[in-house]
Structures are given as C-alpha cells and as structure tokens.
C-alpha positions, 0 to 999 in steps of 0.5 A: 507494441506496448505491453498489455499486462498489468504486471508489465505496466507495474514494472515500468512505473516510477513509484513514489510511495511503497504503500498507500493506506486507505482507512476511516480515520475515526476508527483506526487512525490513533490505534491500528493505523499508527502502529502499522505506519510505525512498523512500516517505517521500521522496515524502511517501507515508505507510506503516504501519510495524509497528515490528517488533511480535511476530507470532503466528498471528492478526492483532491487531485494530489491524493489521486496522484498519491494513490497512483504513485503507490506500489501497494494499497493497504485498504483497512475496512472498518465499521465506518469505512462506508460512511465516507464518500471520500473512502469509497472514492479512494477505493474506486481509484485504487481499483482503477490503479490495480487494473491499469497499473498492476497496483497490489492491494492488501485488504484488512478487515478490522473488527468486521466480517469480510463477507459483510464488505463483500456483500454490503450486509450487516452493520457495514451494509446499513452504513453503506446504504445511508451513504448511498442515499446521499449520492444521487448518481446511481452509477456511482453507487454501482461502482462503489458496490463493485469496488467493495466486492472486488477488493473484499474478494482478495485474500487479506487479513481478518483481525478476529482471527489473530491472537493479537494486533501486534502479530497481525501488523507485523505479518502485514508489514512482512507481506508488503516487504515480500511483495516489494522485494519480489518486484525490485529486480525488474523495476530497477533493471534500467534505472540509470546510475544504479550500478555505480551506486551499488558498486560504491556501496559494495566497496564500502561494505567490503563484502569479501571480508568476514568482519561486521561493517555498518554503512550509512547513506545520508542526503536530502529527501528524495535523492534515492537513499532508500532505493539504493539500500533496497536494491543492495539488500535484494541482491545480497539476500539471494546469497544468504 
C-alpha cells in the first residue's frame, strides 16, 4: 500500500532545489530578496532563481516543475503581491505541493499585516480585488482566496516585528536550514552510493585526529557535491 501521509511523500521525493521563493519583483527583488538569496547561498542552501524571467498571467511549465521540485517554499507577501496573477497562480501551485508532497512553506509578511493577507483586507485586499476583476472565472478567484488564507495561517515572519531586516533574514535562513537538516536522514537512507562517498570524506577528514582539516569537493554542477556535504554535516552535527 502506498503511504498516505504528506510527510511520507516528502521523504520519498528527489528534490532539485532546497527553496523556491515566491515574490512580487517590483517590491522586493533588489532589496529583501537579494539579501535573502545571498544568505541562503552562504549557508549552502540552493534556491531557485528565475533570472528575472518575463512573467505573464499563466505559469510556465518549467516554473511549475521548479515549485514541485523544491523542498521549501518561502512566500514573500508584499503590497503588490496580489496585483500579479502570476504570483497568485504560483501560490496555488505551492499549496498544491504542500498538500500532495508535504512541501514546507514559510510565509514572510513584508511591510504589511498578516491579517490583511489572511482576510484579503486593507490595501492588500483592494489590490487583490482589482486583480480578481480581470479574472472572469469565479472558481479561480475562490481558489486564490483560499490559498492566501491557507498560507497566511502558517506561522511566519512579520517584518514590522523585527528590529532590522538583516536579523530577520538570518533567522529565516536558519529556519530553512533547520527544516532541511531535520529531514535529511530520512531522505538519504536509500540513496545509492552515498555511504561510499561519506566513507571517503571521513577518511580524508581523519575524524579521529584532533588537528583541524579542510577538504573541498569539486566537480560539475548537479553531481551531488552539496548533497554529500550536507549528509556528512548532518551526521557529524549529532556528535557536537
């Protein structure tokens, strides 16, 4: 019998990205988002980057696949987020992946009140209503509302409550890292060949020695360098 829980589905998937960021580019791309991506990179957390692709009203199939292949979705709600059908359709896909594959979701309320997203009120609600007027299908509007309420009900980060943006960004990155490390051991239990790589790395590190050693992993993109490093770190961190 196939596992029915979302957590079981999550642990059996092969994830391509650690994080998929959903955001309104005009609000946060060159400010909050750029700093968040830099912090994620610093922590060796791989995030999908759209390279400023042109956004239309419908989701590109490749973008849908990127959402599906990301372990964590960070949804940055800002003033103009609901002005974009693209963003709202992204959110629908994220909620779908959360329900079907156990994708983890972290909401960030950037410069607005979470209740305005949850209930579609305030300036956020007004902008959302304008977008709904452009979408004839009432069913889609209902699904957008449900998705906004669903994600806004998840415990997240409210920028107004943080002393400075840098501290909040570091906390978000640490939150992501913690979520990834909690699921690493289950995800890699049956990964073919991983034990050989870990054994080789352990030998190079000479873990029984008290001296400090540094070992680099090089190679082409996509061969599993970060995966090996994370599995090794996860195992070693238990004994620190």
